[in-house]
Backbone as numpy.savetxt, mean C-alpha at the origin, in Angstrom:
# Nx Ny Nz CAx CAy CAz Cx Cy Cz
4.19 -17.98 -3.60 4.54 -17.00 -3.50 5.08 -16.37 -5.00
5.00 -15.26 -5.12 5.07 -14.70 -6.42 6.76 -14.61 -6.67
6.88 -14.39 -8.07 8.40 -14.32 -8.47 8.57 -13.17 -8.79
9.69 -12.87 -9.23 10.11 -11.19 -9.81 9.72 -11.80 -11.65
9.40 -12.67 -12.20 9.23 -12.46 -13.72 7.75 -12.53 -13.83
6.79 -12.73 -12.59 5.51 -12.59 -12.55 5.20 -11.22 -12.58
5.89 -10.60 -11.71 5.77 -8.99 -11.24 6.16 -8.29 -12.90
7.41 -8.50 -13.27 7.67 -8.06 -14.28 6.45 -8.10 -15.53
6.16 -9.45 -15.76 5.01 -9.40 -16.32 3.62 -8.42 -16.16
3.39 -8.43 -15.05 2.45 -7.59 -14.24 2.63 -6.11 -14.95
3.87 -5.81 -14.86 4.35 -4.41 -14.84 3.99 -4.20 -16.16
4.52 -5.03 -17.14 4.45 -4.85 -18.75 2.91 -4.40 -19.04
2.38 -5.28 -18.70 0.73 -5.38 -19.34 -0.13 -3.86 -18.65
0.47 -3.50 -17.12 -0.16 -2.23 -16.60 0.87 -1.34 -17.51
2.01 -1.17 -17.95 2.86 -0.05 -18.88 1.94 -0.11 -20.28
1.62 -1.31 -20.88 0.56 -1.26 -22.45 -0.59 -0.65 -22.02
-1.36 -0.91 -21.08 -2.19 -0.25 -20.62 -2.47 1.48 -20.97
-1.11 1.73 -19.87 -1.34 3.28 -19.91 -0.99 3.79 -21.19
-0.08 3.05 -21.87 0.52 3.60 -23.53 -0.81 3.93 -23.65
-1.60 2.83 -23.82 -3.26 2.94 -24.81 -4.12 4.26 -23.99
-4.14 4.46 -22.49 -4.88 5.37 -22.22 -4.24 6.30 -22.58
-2.89 6.57 -22.63 -2.39 8.34 -23.07 -3.09 8.71 -24.60
-2.99 7.64 -25.01 -3.74 8.27 -26.82 -5.04 8.87 -26.42
-6.26 8.82 -25.47 -7.40 8.93 -25.28 -7.07 10.36 -23.89
-6.58 10.95 -23.81 -6.29 11.78 -22.80 -7.24 12.51 -22.50
-7.88 13.35 -23.20 -9.19 13.99 -23.16 -10.38 13.19 -22.35
-10.69 11.88 -22.39 -11.46 11.17 -21.92 -11.25 10.95 -20.34
-12.56 11.54 -19.55 -12.18 11.81 -18.01 -11.85 10.20 -17.37
-12.64 9.02 -18.43 -12.91 7.81 -17.62 -11.30 7.25 -17.87
-10.42 7.55 -18.94 -9.19 7.02 -19.16 -8.26 7.96 -17.97
-8.91 9.13 -17.79 -7.47 9.76 -16.85 -7.62 9.00 -15.42
-8.94 8.63 -15.18 -9.07 7.83 -13.78 -8.44 6.54 -14.10
-8.44 5.83 -15.14 -7.78 4.48 -15.23 -6.20 4.74 -15.72
-6.14 5.86 -16.10 -4.49 5.92 -16.09 -3.92 6.22 -14.83
-4.89 6.86 -14.25 -4.04 7.30 -12.87 -4.18 6.09 -12.01
-5.32 5.23 -11.89 -5.52 3.34 -11.08 -4.40 2.77 -11.82
-3.47 3.13 -13.38 -2.68 1.98 -13.23 -1.23 2.67 -13.15
-1.19 3.82 -12.82 0.23 4.43 -12.24 0.15 4.03 -10.91
-1.06 4.08 -10.15 -0.85 3.45 -8.83 -0.35 2.15 -8.67
-1.10 1.17 -9.29 -0.38 -0.24 -9.54 0.90 -0.21 -9.80
1.08 0.15 -10.94 2.71 0.11 -11.74 3.57 0.27 -10.36
3.37 1.37 -9.60 4.34 1.95 -8.07 4.08 0.73 -6.99
3.05 0.45 -7.04 2.59 -1.11 -6.06 3.48 -2.33 -6.27
3.36 -2.57 -7.83 4.31 -3.66 -8.33 6.20 -3.34 -8.08
6.17 -1.91 -8.38 7.49 -1.53 -8.11 8.11 -2.01 -6.50
7.37 -1.95 -5.65 7.28 -1.98 -4.00 7.74 -3.38 -4.34
6.82 -4.43 -5.21 6.39 -5.71 -4.73 8.06 -6.07 -5.01
8.67 -5.58 -6.17 9.63 -5.81 -7.17 10.77 -5.75 -6.04
11.05 -4.63 -5.37 11.99 -4.38 -4.47 11.83 -5.23 -3.23
10.98 -5.76 -2.62 11.36 -7.04 -1.61 11.48 -8.30 -2.60
11.10 -8.71 -3.79 11.34 -9.62 -4.00 13.02 -10.10 -4.52
13.38 -8.92 -4.26 14.95 -8.93 -4.64 15.67 -8.93 -3.76
15.20 -9.22 -2.80 15.90 -9.42 -1.41 15.20 -11.14 -0.96
14.86 -11.53 -1.96 14.47 -13.10 -1.72 13.82 -13.38 -0.35
13.15 -12.79 0.33 12.22 -13.16 1.41 11.86 -14.08 1.16
12.21 -15.08 2.55 11.45 -16.62 3.16 9.88 -16.29 3.16
9.42 -17.52 3.08 7.87 -17.18 3.03 7.87 -17.33 4.64
8.57 -17.61 5.34 8.34 -17.77 6.91 8.66 -15.88 7.73
9.52 -15.67 6.94 10.07 -13.94 7.05 8.53 -13.21 6.69
8.16 -13.45 5.57 6.67 -12.49 5.17 5.89 -12.78 5.81
5.42 -14.41 6.18 4.22 -14.61 7.24 4.44 -13.17 8.75
6.11 -13.60 9.02 6.41 -13.10 10.46 5.86 -11.20 10.08
6.72 -11.09 9.15 6.81 -9.49 9.01 5.17 -8.93 8.93
4.17 -9.90 8.24 2.78 -9.30 7.95 2.54 -9.07 9.82
2.39 -10.18 10.38 2.17 -10.29 11.43 2.54 -9.16 12.89
3.82 -9.11 12.90 4.51 -7.73 13.40 3.95 -6.80 12.70
3.76 -6.19 11.52 3.25 -5.15 11.20 1.87 -4.56 11.56
1.05 -5.82 11.65 -0.53 -5.86 11.95 -0.23 -5.81 13.46
0.52 -6.34 14.40 0.55 -5.71 16.01 0.96 -4.25 16.03
1.57 -3.72 15.51 1.96 -2.40 15.09 0.50 -1.71 15.09
0.05 -1.77 14.10 -1.00 -1.13 13.85 -1.83 -0.98 15.17
-2.18 -2.19 15.26 -3.56 -2.78 16.73 -2.81 -1.75 17.83
-1.43 -1.67 18.08 -1.14 -1.14 19.20 -1.00 0.31 18.86
-1.38 1.17 17.64 -0.82 2.51 17.39 -2.78 2.61 17.49
-3.54 1.92 16.86 -4.98 2.42 17.17 -5.27 2.30 18.89
-4.78 1.81 19.68 -4.97 1.31 20.78 -4.70 2.68 21.37
-3.81 3.28 21.19 -3.14 5.00 21.90 -4.05 5.48 20.98
-4.74 5.75 20.59 -5.92 7.01 20.05 -6.62 7.42 21.08
-7.05 6.95 21.82 -7.87 7.76 22.76 -7.12 8.67 23.97
-5.82 8.02 24.11 -5.14 8.79 24.96 -4.32 9.81 24.16
-4.13 9.88 22.90 -3.59 10.64 21.98 -4.75 12.00 21.56
-5.86 11.64 22.12 -7.11 11.88 22.10 -6.99 13.06 23.10
-6.66 12.61 24.44 -6.78 13.31 25.65 -5.54 14.24 25.58
-4.25 13.69 24.98 -3.05 14.44 25.35 -3.24 16.01 24.32
-3.94 15.94 23.10 -4.24 16.92 22.16 -5.44 17.57 22.75
-6.04 17.59 23.29 -7.44 18.09 24.08 -8.15 18.62 22.41
-8.57 16.94 21.84 -9.59 16.95 20.85 -10.57 16.21 21.52
-11.92 16.61 20.27 -12.83 15.18 20.71 -12.60 14.35 19.47
-13.35 13.14 19.66 -13.05 12.15 18.69 -14.16 12.56 17.38
-13.13 12.79 15.99 -14.25 12.80 14.99 -13.29 12.44 13.46
-13.98 12.85 12.37 -13.24 12.08 11.39 -11.93 12.76 11.11
-12.27 13.91 11.31 -10.75 14.68 11.28 -9.71 14.12 12.19
-9.89 14.32 13.25 -9.09 13.67 14.61 -8.46 12.48 14.49
-9.13 11.54 13.69 -8.89 9.96 13.29 -7.49 10.40 12.41
-7.83 11.16 11.37 -7.47 11.21 10.04 -5.88 11.86 10.45
-6.02 13.10 11.56 -4.85 13.89 11.68 -3.86 12.45 12.30
-4.33 11.73 13.38 -3.80 10.49 14.18 -3.40 9.61 13.15
-4.06 9.35 12.24 -3.45 8.22 11.25 -2.06 8.78 10.44
-2.30 10.01 10.13 -1.33 10.77 9.26 0.12 10.95 10.20
-0.32 11.10 11.54 0.79 11.27 12.49 1.47 10.41 12.57
0.90 9.41 12.69 1.71 8.02 13.17 1.62 6.99 12.07
1.57 7.42 10.87 2.17 6.67 9.83 1.43 5.44 9.33
-0.12 4.90 9.90 -0.41 3.96 9.34 -0.74 3.93 8.35
-1.01 4.25 7.45 -0.89 4.23 6.36 0.25 3.69 5.29
1.31 3.82 5.67 2.50 3.21 5.29 2.56 1.87 5.82
2.10 1.39 6.69 2.45 0.12 7.58 1.06 -0.71 6.91
0.08 0.14 6.74 -1.05 -0.83 5.68 -0.60 -1.40 4.52
-0.05 -0.25 4.24 0.19 -0.13 2.54 1.86 -1.56 2.20
2.93 -1.55 3.22 3.25 -2.88 3.45 2.62 -3.80 4.09
2.01 -4.06 4.45 0.64 -5.23 4.65 0.59 -5.45 3.45
-0.25 -4.89 2.73 -1.02 -5.01 1.13 0.26 -5.82 0.37
1.33 -5.21 0.38 2.35 -5.48 -0.23 3.25 -6.86 -0.07
3.23 -7.13 1.28 3.38 -8.12 2.04 2.59 -9.38 1.35
1.12 -9.40 1.73 -0.07 -9.98 1.29 -0.02 -10.44 -0.12
0.19 -9.70 -1.21 0.34 -9.38 -2.68 1.04 -10.82 -2.65
2.61 -10.42 -1.93 3.31 -11.38 -2.67 3.63 -12.78 -2.47
2.83 -12.87 -1.09 2.68 -13.95 -0.29 1.60 -14.76 -0.70
0.35 -14.40 -1.30 -1.10 -15.04 -1.62 -1.26 -15.30 -2.93
């Protein structure tokens, strides 16, 4: 399991990379890299918040399993949702369903917990 000091070190490295990329603002590649670094810093801040609560390994494992079951349950309700909303199965309908049910947030939580644990 990762520690807060490891996360702080990762954040420091990310911030240094971001500062270097800010000097190259006009380069399209550096703009993409900067956006990627900002996203990574955001994720590391979420990890840090979890670690501040000093979670036990058992809790992290149980939480990953609980969130995975919840996602499976939500995905299982997709066909019923389609019928209730009188929609046809499409990429747009799936996107709308995922947005409505908050699956992206649950997936991000799982990724954060896996990052902590593994």
